[in-house]
C-alpha positions in Angstrom: 112.8 87.9 86.2 109.8 89.8 85.0 108.9 93.2 86.3 106.2 93.2 88.9 102.7 93.6 87.5 100.6 96.5 88.5 96.9 96.0 88.6 93.7 97.4 90.2 93.2 95.9 93.7 90.3 93.5 94.3 88.2 92.8 97.4 90.0 89.4 97.7 93.3 91.3 98.1 92.1 92.7 101.5 94.0 90.2 103.7 97.3 90.5 101.7 96.9 94.3 101.6 96.5 94.6 105.4 99.6 92.3 105.9 101.6 94.4 103.4 100.5 97.7 105.0 101.3 96.6 108.5 104.7 95.1 107.6 105.7 98.1 105.4 104.6 100.5 108.2 106.9 98.7 110.7 109.8 98.5 108.2 109.5 102.2 107.3 108.6 104.1 110.4 109.8 101.8 113.3 112.8 100.0 111.8 113.8 102.6 109.2 113.1 105.9 111.0 113.2 104.6 114.6 109.9 106.1 115.7 109.3 104.6 119.2 105.5 104.1 119.0 104.2 102.6 122.2 102.9 99.1 121.5 99.4 100.0 122.7 99.3 103.0 120.2 100.6 100.9 117.3 98.0 98.1 118.0 95.2 100.7 118.2 96.3 102.3 114.9 96.6 98.9 113.1 93.1 97.9 114.4 91.5 100.9 112.8 93.7 101.8 109.8 94.7 98.3 108.7 91.7 96.1 109.4 90.7 93.4 106.9 86.9 94.1 106.9 87.4 97.8 106.7 89.9 97.4 103.9 87.6 95.1 102.0 84.8 97.6 102.2 87.1 100.4 101.1 88.2 98.3 98.1 84.6 98.2 97.0 84.0 101.9 97.5 83.6 103.6 94.1 84.9 106.9 95.5 88.3 105.3 96.2 90.9 103.6 93.9 93.5 101.0 94.9 96.4 99.6 92.9 98.8 96.8 93.8 102.2 95.7 92.5 102.3 91.9 92.4 105.4 89.7 92.1 105.6 86.6 89.9 104.6 84.5 92.9 101.5 86.5 93.4 102.8 88.2 96.6 101.9 91.9 96.9 104.9 94.1 96.9 103.5 97.6 97.0 100.2 99.5 96.8 98.7 102.9 96.4 95.3 104.3 97.5 93.6 107.5 96.5 90.2 109.0 97.2 88.3 112.1 98.4 90.5 114.5 100.4 90.3 114.3 104.1 93.3 116.4 105.1 92.8 119.1 107.7 93.7 122.2 105.6 91.5 125.3 105.3 91.5 125.2 101.5 91.0 121.5 101.2 87.6 120.2 100.0 86.2 116.6 100.1 85.6 116.9 96.3 89.3 117.3 95.8 91.5 114.2 95.7 94.1 112.9 98.1 96.8 110.3 97.7 96.1 108.4 101.0 98.8 105.8 100.9 101.8 104.8 98.8 103.6 101.9 100.4 106.5 99.8 98.9 107.9 96.8 100.8 111.6 97.2 101.6 112.3 94.1 99.5 110.8 95.8 96.4 112.3 99.2 96.8 114.5 100.4 93.9 112.2 98.7 91.3 110.4 101.9 90.3 107.1 100.7 91.8 106.5 103.8 93.9 106.8 106.0 90.8 104.7 103.8 88.7 101.9 103.6 91.3 102.2 107.4 92.0 101.7 108.1 88.2 98.6 105.9 88.1 97.2 107.5 91.2 97.9 111.1 90.0 96.2 110.4 86.6 93.2 108.9 88.4 93.0 111.8 90.9 93.4 114.5 88.2 90.6 113.1 86.2 88.2 113.3 89.2 88.8 116.8 90.5 88.9 120.4 89.3 90.8 121.5 92.4 94.3 120.7 93.7 95.6 117.3 94.6 96.7 116.6 98.2 99.1 114.3 100.0 100.0 113.9 103.7 103.5 112.8 104.4 105.5 112.3 107.6 107.7 115.3 108.2 110.9 113.1 108.5 110.4 111.1 105.3 112.6 113.2 103.0 112.7 110.5 100.3 109.0 110.6 99.9 108.9 114.4 100.0 111.5 114.5 97.2 109.5 112.1 95.1 106.3 114.2 95.5 108.2 117.4 94.8 109.4 116.0 91.4 105.7 115.6 90.7 104.9 119.2 91.4 103.8 119.0 95.1 104.7 121.8 97.5 104.2 122.1 101.3 100.9 123.7 102.1 100.6 123.1 105.8 101.2 120.8 108.8 99.1 118.6 111.1 99.3 115.9 113.7 98.6 112.4 112.4 97.3 110.0 115.1 98.9 106.6 115.6 96.8 105.6 118.6 97.4 108.3 121.1 100.8 109.1 119.6 100.9 112.1 117.2 103.3 112.2 114.2 104.2 115.6 112.7 103.0 115.5 109.1 103.3 117.8 106.2 100.3 118.6 103.9 101.5 118.8 100.3 99.4 120.3 97.5 99.7 120.4 93.7 97.6 122.8 91.6 
C-alpha cells in the first residue's frame, strides 16, 4: 500500500473536506474525549464552521492555505488549514499566521499525516509573517499539545471557543 499523497486542496474538495471535518470532529471530541455537546449547539457549529459553500470560498481565498492527505482510493484522510491569525490574544495581529485546523481521521492516525501536514503549514506560515505563529488547541487534547510543543509552540493564553452556545476551554499557543 502506498503512503497517502499530500496535495494542495482544490475548490472541488469542499464537499469531501466538510464531510471529513465533521466526522473527525465527532470522532475526536465527542467519541474520543466525551464532550457532551448539546445537539443544537453541534448543529449550529457545523452549519457555520463546516459549510460547503463557505469552505469552497475559503479554499479560493489567497490569504489561506489548505492541504489534504488523500488515500489511494481518492478519499480524504486528513487536512490542514492556515491563514491570518484570528485568535483573541493581546499580542496577536492579523498579519501573523495561525494554524486554524489540523484534522486526521481516526482510520488514518499513526501514519505520520499530522506531522507531515503540520510541517507544510508551518513552512507556509513562516514564509508569510515576520511575527510569531499561533495555534488554538482544546485544553484537554494533550496529544496535540505535545505535537505542537515538539515544534516549538508554548502556551501564551487561554480563551473560550464557541461550539454553538457551548464554550470549550482552549489554549492559545505561540511560536516565535
